[in-house]
N, C-alpha and C positions, 0 to 999 in steps of 0.2 A: 360239589362246585369244584372246585382245585381241579380234580383231575380233565374237569370240560374246558377249563382258560388255560391247561397246562398242554391240552391237545392243539386246541384254535390255535395256540401261542407259535407251534410247530407246525401246523399249517402255514400263516402267515411267515414265520421265514422260511417255510422251503426245506423244513428239516422233512414235511411227510409233504409226496407230493399230489400239487392240485391238480386235475382237470381242465385243460379248457375246452370246450365243443367246438364248431366253426361256426354257430352264432349263438350273440347274446343270448344270455340264460337272467332271468328275473325269479325271485325265488319270493314267495308268502310264505311267512310264518309267524311265529312267536315264541317265544320265552318263555312261557308258563302248558304246561299241562293241559289238558282238556281243549274244548272247541272252541275259538273265539269269533267264528264266521268266515272264515278262513275259503269253504268252497263256495257260498256266492259271491266272495271277492273275486276268486280266481275265471270265473264266469264272465262276472261283469267284464273283467280286464281281457279276456280271448275276447269278448266280443266288441270292444271298442277297440281295443286295437286291430282286429279285423275289419273294419269300418274306416279308420284312419290309414286304411291299408297294407299292412301288416298280415302276416298269413302264420301263425302262432302255432304252437303245438303241448300240452302238458304230458307231464308226468308226475304221477304220482306213487307214494310206498303201496298204496292198494291193502291197509289195513285190514287184519280178519280175513281175508283172502286166503285161499288155502292154496292158489299159484306158489309155487316156489323160483321160476322161473320169470323173467321178463315178457312180459304179454300184451300186446295192444288190444284195448277198454276197442267193444263196439258196442251202440247201442243195445243189441241182443245180449251180452254179453250174462253170466253168470253172478251174480254179487256175490255169494259164495266162494268162488274161484277168484275175481278181480278185483272184492272188495265195492262199498257200499258206493265212496265219495267219487273212484276212478268212473263208475258204471252215470251216477249223475252227471259228470262231470261230460262224458262222452254224451248222455245226452240232450244236455241242456245249451253246450255251449256250439257241436257242430263240429268243434277244431279235433283230428286227431290226439289220441289218451293213448298211451301206455304207463303199465303199473309196474311194480318192483321195488324190491327194498333197498336193490343199490339205483341211485340217481344215474350215473351215468352212463349205466348199460343201458337202463330206459329210456333216455334220452338218445343215446344214439343207435340205438335199434330204432327208436321215432323219426331220426333221420333220414336212414338207409329208406326206412318204407316209405316214406315222406317228404325227398328232399325239397319240395317247394314249401316248407317251413322255414322261415326267416328268423324266429325267437322261437326259447324255450320258454315255458311259465312252469316251476317250478314248484307243486303242492307242499308247503309241509314240507320246507329245505330246509330252513335255516343251521338246524346244527348237521346237514349232509356236506359237512367245511371241503373235500376234495371236490364237489362239484366247484369248479370256477363261476361267481356269478357275476353282473354286470352291476344290478339293482337290489336290493334286498329292499324288503318291505316288511313289518312286525305291526302284528295285532293285537288288539285289547279290546275285549265287551268291559261290560259295568264290574265284575269282578276283580279289574286288576289285577294286582300280584297279590292279592288277597293276604295269609300271614306276612307275605315276604322271606320266607323259606325257600332253600334249595330242595330239592329231593333229598331223600323222601319224608322230611318231618312238613315238607312245604307242595309246592303249586311251582318253583321255580326250576325251570332248564337252563341257564344261565343268568348271572347276574343281569341288574337294571342296568347294570355300565355297561353292556352291551347295545344297550340302544345308541349310544354315540360313535358307534361304527354303523347304521344300517343309513338307510337314505330315506325314508320315511316310516311314520309311524302312522295308523290309518286304527281309528276309533268304532269300533261297533256303537251305535244306536247313544246311548246315556255316557257311556266311558270317558275317562277323564285321564289323562296321559301321568301314567306316574313319575314323569321323571322331564317336569317339566321345564329346568333348566337346563336340561339337554341341547334346547337348540334345533331340534330336528324337524323337519314341513311334519304339521299335522294336517290327515284327511278326515273325515267324519263320515261314515257309510251308516245310511240310511236301509232298512229293507221294505220291497213295496209290496204288497200283497193280499187282494179282500177276497179275490172270489175262489172258491173252493173247486176243484176236478173230483169227481168219481172216477175209484182205481181202477175198475172193470170195462170205465167205456170214457177214457178222456174228453171226449165229446160232450159230454153232460155239465155242465157246471152249475154249481150253486152259490149264491150269497151266505154270509152268515144270518141275516135275517129267514131267509127260506128253512134253516135250522133251528131256530129260535123255537124253543118250548118242546122239545125233544131230548128225552133221556140220550145224552152223550156222552162217550169213553175220549178223552183225548190220549193218545199214545205215542212219546218220545222216549227213541235212544239215543241224544245225541250228547256232545260234549256239557252243552247247558237247557236240561230241557223245561228250566223254570221258567228262560227266554220266551220258550215257544207256548208255556199254558198263559205266561202276561199277553201276550200276544192275542191268544186268544179270547182270554179278561178283555181286554180291551174292546175287542169286537164285539162283546155285549153280550158271550156266551157262555152258560152254565155248563159246568164238566164233571165228570170223575177225575184225576188225575192218575196216569199209569208212566212213572219213569223206569228208565230202562240203563243200564251201562251205556255207554257210548258204542258205536258199532255191534249193539246184540245182536245173536243171534237168533230171530224169533222163532218160537214155536206157537205150534195151533195151540195149545194148552195157555200157553201166554194171554191168549186173546178169547178167552174161552167165556164172553160176556155178555150179560145180558140188558139189551137197551136197543134201541133206536137206531145208534150209527158210531162210527168211530170216526174220528178225527186224529190225522198225522201228518207228516212233514213230508218233504218229497223228498230225503236223502233215507228215511222208514219205508216209504212206500216201496221203493225199489225191490227191497226184504219181501213184504206182506205180498207184496203182490203172485209170490209163489203155493202161497198158503190158502187154503181153505177157512173159511171166517165166519164167522153166524149171522155179522152185519155188514150190513153197507159201509163202505171205507170213503172215507172223501180226506184228499191230500190238499193242503195249502200250499201252493206254490209261491215262493219270494222272486225277487228282483234286486237286485241293490243296484242304488246311487251312489255315489260320492263325490263330497265337495270337497275343495274345489277339482276339479279337473284331474282324475290321479291316469288315466292313461295320458292325457296330455303332458302330465309331468314324464311319468317311464318314456315313452318317447322323445322327450326332450330328452335325459337322460341314454337314452343309447344311440342320438343322434348328435349329439353337440359336447360329448362330456367323453372323456377317457376312461377306462374300464377301471374300478374300485378293487 
């Protein structure tokens, strides 16, 4: 944690160089490890900003992808190469998406290929200090800061005091602010989604009621699998839980299950589509809604306030 704070201080003092892009940058990240719901928030912001007249592009690290260089992500990209989250971002947002460990290089490549883009959304880039950012958004889910210890003893990438420097905090679902006295603008994100689509035929959909009474398996390889399981339970479904590590690279042997159907997330579905599975797979897509209007807040920061 001391080294992280020192590194950030060196960037703030100008002793380590920060690179400014020709368009503004909005970073969505967290100070904890694990999934807090960043991907649906990035999709929400991309669609909402586009509806407000902006032309966003998205950069992502492409975690667990095999690509060693910056690459453009399209709806037909291989998730094993570009990563599961960038592929989902490309499919759901319809915006240009570039993946690479170096966010600066990814953003510059995106702008060369898509010069029409006038704002960059950086997925999970809060600690990528070399990329100059105009707006910082930190996310939390119901787990909060957990034991409050820094890595590796706990989940914290940075101290909670880091929140004094962000522009906004987004709380996913029932999360509460870990630092209510910091007086940062707070937004609450909810996820909507009640209808499933079949993995091998997206045009075929069903409701939870249609699945009730079947022998179901719920599969999740995301940062917080229990959040997915809780959602299914709230929909009235009974199922066997199968939790995997975040970004798990699924094999057919992982899902050699007996029953009637497998339920999974969209993030997992982009990887399961490559496998031959013994059961039909139903995917639950979710759409974020944020209150108050986070997109309007971001646009106001971009249009009416100097860069921070």
